C-alpha positions as CSV (number, residue, x, y, z in Angstrom):
1,X,0.2,0.2,-0.4
2,X,1.4,3.3,-0.9
3,X,1.6,6.6,0.5
4,X,-1.1,8.9,0.0
5,X,1.1,11.0,-1.3
6,X,3.2,9.2,-3.6
7,X,2.5,10.5,-7.2
8,X,3.1,8.0,-9.3
9,X,3.1,4.9,-7.6
10,X,6.2,3.2,-8.1
11,X,5.8,1.3,-4.8
12,X,2.9,-0.6,-7.2
13,X,5.2,-1.3,-10.0
14,X,8.0,-2.7,-7.8
15,X,5.3,-5.1,-5.9
16,X,4.0,-6.3,-9.6
17,X,7.5,-7.1,-10.8
18,X,8.2,-8.8,-8.0
19,X,4.9,-10.7,-8.1
20,X,3.1,-9.6,-5.1
21,X,-1.0,-9.1,-5.2
22,X,-1.8,-5.6,-4.8
23,X,-4.3,-3.5,-2.5
24,X,-4.1,-0.2,-3.3
25,X,-5.8,3.3,-3.1
26,X,-7.5,4.9,-5.8
27,X,-5.1,7.8,-5.6
28,X,-2.1,9.7,-7.6
29,X,-1.6,7.7,-11.0
30,X,-2.2,4.3,-9.4
31,X,-5.8,4.3,-11.3
32,X,-3.7,5.0,-14.6
33,X,-1.2,1.9,-13.7
34,X,-3.8,-0.5,-12.7
35,X,-6.8,0.1,-15.3
36,X,-9.9,-2.1,-14.4
37,X,-8.1,-3.2,-11.2
38,X,-10.9,-4.2,-8.6
39,X,-8.2,-3.8,-5.9
40,X,-8.3,-0.2,-5.3
41,X,-9.8,1.4,-2.2
42,X,-11.1,4.5,-1.7
43,X,-8.9,6.7,-0.1
44,X,-9.4,7.4,3.9
45,X,-12.0,4.7,3.8
46,X,-10.9,1.9,6.0
47,X,-14.1,0.0,5.3
48,X,-13.2,-0.3,1.8
49,X,-9.5,-1.2,2.4
50,X,-10.6,-4.1,4.6
51,X,-13.1,-5.3,1.8
52,X,-10.5,-5.0,-0.7
53,X,-8.4,-6.9,1.3
54,X,-10.6,-9.6,2.3
55,X,-11.6,-10.1,-1.5
56,X,-7.8,-10.4,-2.4
57,X,-7.5,-13.1,0.3
58,X,-10.2,-15.0,-0.9
59,X,-9.3,-14.9,-4.2
60,X,-5.4,-15.2,-4.0
61,X,-4.8,-17.3,-6.8
62,X,-6.8,-15.7,-9.5
63,X,-5.5,-11.8,-8.4
64,X,-1.5,-13.9,-8.4
65,X,-2.4,-14.9,-11.8
66,X,-3.7,-11.1,-12.8
67,X,-0.9,-10.1,-11.5
68,X,1.9,-12.4,-13.0
69,X,0.4,-11.5,-16.2
70,X,0.9,-7.8,-15.5
71,X,4.4,-8.1,-14.6
72,X,5.6,-8.8,-17.9
73,X,3.9,-5.2,-19.2
74,X,5.5,-3.6,-15.9
75,X,8.7,-4.5,-16.7
76,X,8.4,-3.2,-20.7
77,X,7.1,0.0,-19.5
78,X,8.6,0.9,-16.5
79,X,12.4,-0.2,-17.0
80,X,15.3,2.6,-16.8
81,X,16.6,1.6,-19.6
82,X,13.2,2.9,-21.3
83,X,12.3,5.5,-19.0
84,X,16.2,7.4,-20.3
85,X,15.2,6.8,-23.5
86,X,12.3,8.6,-23.6
87,X,14.1,11.4,-21.5
88,X,17.3,11.5,-24.3
89,X,14.7,11.6,-27.1
90,X,12.5,14.5,-25.5
91,X,15.4,16.4,-25.0
92,X,16.8,15.4,-28.5
93,X,13.2,17.0,-29.6
94,X,13.5,19.9,-27.8
């Protein structure tokens, strides 16, 4: 679960790359990173958090497989070489 003030959600990306099932807030960039992911809870809503954690636990195999499917995409999109290349291309275009 990331900090509420984390704007991008690198903790979430790292967790998925490590193959962990993620329960996270619907804040910052998390909803954009995890589109249509149903284990995102409303910020400052403890009951919603508990319900999402129970759902993750009750359906662990499903969410584990879902995480493993997302893993390759996360590695491809968020590796340092790709980010550096994007910055370089932006610099060159300016």
